[in-house]
Every structure is written in C-alpha cells, then in structure tokens.
C-alpha positions in Angstrom: 0.0 0.0 0.0 1.4 3.3 -1.1 1.3 6.3 1.2 -0.3 9.5 -0.1 3.1 11.0 -0.8 4.3 7.9 -2.6 1.2 7.9 -4.7 1.7 11.6 -5.6 5.3 10.9 -6.6 4.3 7.9 -8.7 1.6 9.9 -10.5 4.1 12.7 -11.1 6.7 10.3 -12.4 4.3 8.5 -14.8 3.0 11.9 -16.0 6.5 13.1 -16.6 7.4 10.0 -18.5 4.3 10.3 -20.6 5.1 13.9 -21.4 8.7 13.1 -22.4 7.6 10.2 -24.6 4.9 12.3 -26.2 7.2 15.2 -26.9 9.9 12.9 -28.2 7.5 11.1 -30.5 6.2 14.5 -31.8 9.8 15.6 -32.6 10.5 12.5 -34.7 9.0 12.4 -38.1 7.2 9.1 -38.5 6.0 8.8 -42.0 3.3 6.2 -42.7 2.7 6.0 -46.4 -0.6 4.2 -45.7 -1.8 6.7 -43.0 -0.5 10.2 -43.1 -0.3 11.8 -39.7 -0.4 8.4 -37.9 1.8 8.0 -34.9 2.7 5.0 -32.7 1.3 6.6 -29.5 4.2 5.7 -27.3 2.9 7.9 -24.5 -0.1 5.6 -24.3 2.2 3.0 -22.8 2.2 5.1 -19.7 -1.6 5.4 -19.7 -1.7 1.6 -19.9 0.6 1.3 -16.9 -1.4 3.8 -15.0 -4.7 2.0 -15.7 -3.2 -1.3 -14.4 -1.4 0.1 -11.4 -3.5 3.0 -10.1 -7.1 3.6 -9.1 -9.3 5.1 -11.8 -9.2 8.7 -10.5 -5.4 8.6 -10.2 -4.9 7.1 -13.7 -7.2 9.8 -15.0 -4.9 12.4 -13.4 -1.9 10.9 -15.3 -3.8 11.2 -18.6 -4.9 14.8 -17.9 -1.5 16.0 -16.8 0.1 14.4 -19.8 -2.4 16.1 -22.2 -2.1 19.6 -20.6 1.7 19.5 -20.3 2.3 18.1 -23.8 0.0 20.7 -25.3 1.6 23.5 -23.3 5.2 22.4 -24.2 4.7 21.5 -27.8 1.2 22.0 -29.1 -1.6 24.3 -30.0 -5.2 24.6 -29.1 -6.2 22.4 -32.0 -3.7 19.7 -31.1 -5.0 19.8 -27.6 -8.6 19.3 -28.8 -7.6 16.4 -31.0 -5.4 14.9 -28.3 -8.1 15.4 -25.6 -10.8 13.7 -27.6 -8.6 10.9 -28.7 -7.3 10.3 -25.2 -10.8 10.4 -23.6 -12.2 7.8 -26.1 -9.1 5.7 -25.7 -8.9 5.9 -21.9 -12.6 5.2 -21.3 -12.6 2.4 -23.9 -9.5 0.8 -22.3 -11.1 1.0 -18.8 -14.3 -0.5 -20.1 -12.6 -3.4 -21.8 -10.3 -4.0 -18.8 -13.1 -4.2 -16.4 -15.7 -6.0 -18.5 -13.3 -8.5 -20.0 -11.0 -8.8 -17.0 -10.4 -12.6 -17.3 -10.8 -12.7 -21.1 -8.9 -9.7 -22.5 -5.1 -9.3 -22.1 -3.2 -6.1 -21.7 -2.5 -6.3 -25.5 -6.3 -6.4 -26.2 -6.9 -3.5 -23.9 -4.1 -1.5 -25.6 -5.4 -2.4 -29.1 -8.8 -1.1 -28.1 -7.2 2.1 -26.9 -5.3 2.4 -30.3 -8.5 2.2 -32.3 -10.6 4.4 -30.0 -7.9 7.1 -30.0 -8.3 7.4 -33.7 -12.1 7.4 -33.5 -11.9 10.2 -31.0 -9.6 12.3 -33.1 -11.7 11.7 -36.2 -14.8 12.6 -34.3 -13.2 15.9 -33.3 -12.1 16.5 -36.9 -15.6 15.9 -38.1 -16.9 18.5 -35.5 -14.3 21.1 -36.5 -14.7 20.4 -40.3 -18.5 20.2 -39.9 -18.7 17.1 -42.1 -18.8 13.4 -41.4 -16.8 12.5 -44.5 -13.7 12.8 -42.3 -14.7 9.4 -40.9 -14.0 7.7 -44.2 -10.4 7.7 -43.0 -11.4 5.5 -40.1 -10.7 2.1 -41.7 -7.1 3.0 -42.5 -6.5 4.6 -39.1 -8.2 1.6 -37.4 -5.7 -0.8 -39.0 -2.8 1.4 -37.9 -4.4 1.8 -34.5 -4.6 -1.9 -34.0 -1.0 -2.4 -35.0 0.2 0.4 -32.7 -2.0 -0.8 -29.9 -0.6 -4.3 -30.1 2.9 -3.0 -30.1 2.2 -0.8 -27.1 0.4 -3.7 -25.4 3.4 -6.0 -25.8 5.7 -3.4 -24.3 3.1 -2.8 -21.6 3.1 -6.5 -20.7 6.9 -6.4 -20.2 6.7 -3.2 -18.1 3.8 -4.5 -16.0 5.8 -7.7 -15.3 8.7 -5.5 -14.1 6.4 -3.4 -11.9 5.0 -6.5 -10.4 8.5 -7.9 -9.7 9.5 -4.6 -8.1 6.3 -4.6 -6.0 7.1 -8.1 -4.7 10.7 -7.1 -3.8 9.3 -4.1 -2.0 6.8 -6.2 0.0 9.5 -8.7 0.8 11.8 -5.9 2.0 9.0 -4.3 4.2 8.1 -7.7 5.6 11.8 -8.4 6.5 12.1 -5.0 8.1 8.9 -5.6 10.2 10.2 -9.0 11.2 13.5 -7.5 12.4 11.9 -4.6 14.3 9.0 -6.6 15.7 
C-alpha cells in the first residue's frame, strides 16, 4: 500500500514519463505512407501502466496531466482538442474493456482497443471542426494502424507491468523483512 506522498510521486513520475515520450514522438518524423499523420502513440504506454497500477481517479490524473503538459510544451489549441478527444475515447474504452473483460482480454487487447478508439476520438473531433462526417471515411485506414500500434504498445506494456509486479514483490519482501527485524 502506497502512502499519499508515494502515490503523488508515482503519479508525477508517470506523468513526466508520458510527457517526455509524447514530446519525443512528436519531434521524430514518423511517415506512414498508408496513413499520413499516424503515430505509434508511445505515451499511451504510460496510460496503460497507470490503468493497471492505479485507481481510476489517479490514472485519469496521469492522462490529464500528460495532455495539458504536452500541449503547453509543444502544441496548439487544435492539437489539444484532437489529443483530448482521442485520449478520452481511448482511456474510457480501455477502462471498459479492462473491467468487462477482466479474465478474457489481455493487456494487449486493452491496448489495441485504446489504439483504435484514440483514432475514433480524433476523427470525431475532426468531423466536428470540419462540420462534415466525411472525415470518418479515413477510419478504416487509421483503425488498422491503431490496432498495430495498440498491439505493439500492449506487448511493451506486458513487459513493463511484469517488471512493476516484480518490483512490487521485492518491496513487499523488504518491508516484511524490516517488520520482522523490528518486531
């Protein structure tokens, strides 16, 4: 069990990592001939870790801090709107799949859901801004890319979550040993 201070530090560290990953990805040109403008969404790796290691309200804080900081450090109002809508669709979809399919859907499946829904959210915002639904015709292409990116992020998330669980076990063993020595 984390203390309040430890939880705040953990949220801050996850948020900082997500911001750095997001800014780094934005700085690197990532041309997809199939889907112009598509990105891998590396910062979503941190969202995935937050969803699996924090309560909902705290994982939401990580997502919001990442969105605001990334937009302030390297974006515009329009990039914030697109990112916000994509992140909300993705985050809520990942939570829904995680909790409804808890024993049937892996981290990779949750991540792939997030990859697809991020694109749906961004295209939904684009259709609002452009005042036309024809923007959604780009959805099949972006869905394919979103699934691939989501699977890649999910695989990385699996490895990271395994590492987090190992670290958690070492910490519990350390605390138990200290309690045994003191008590």
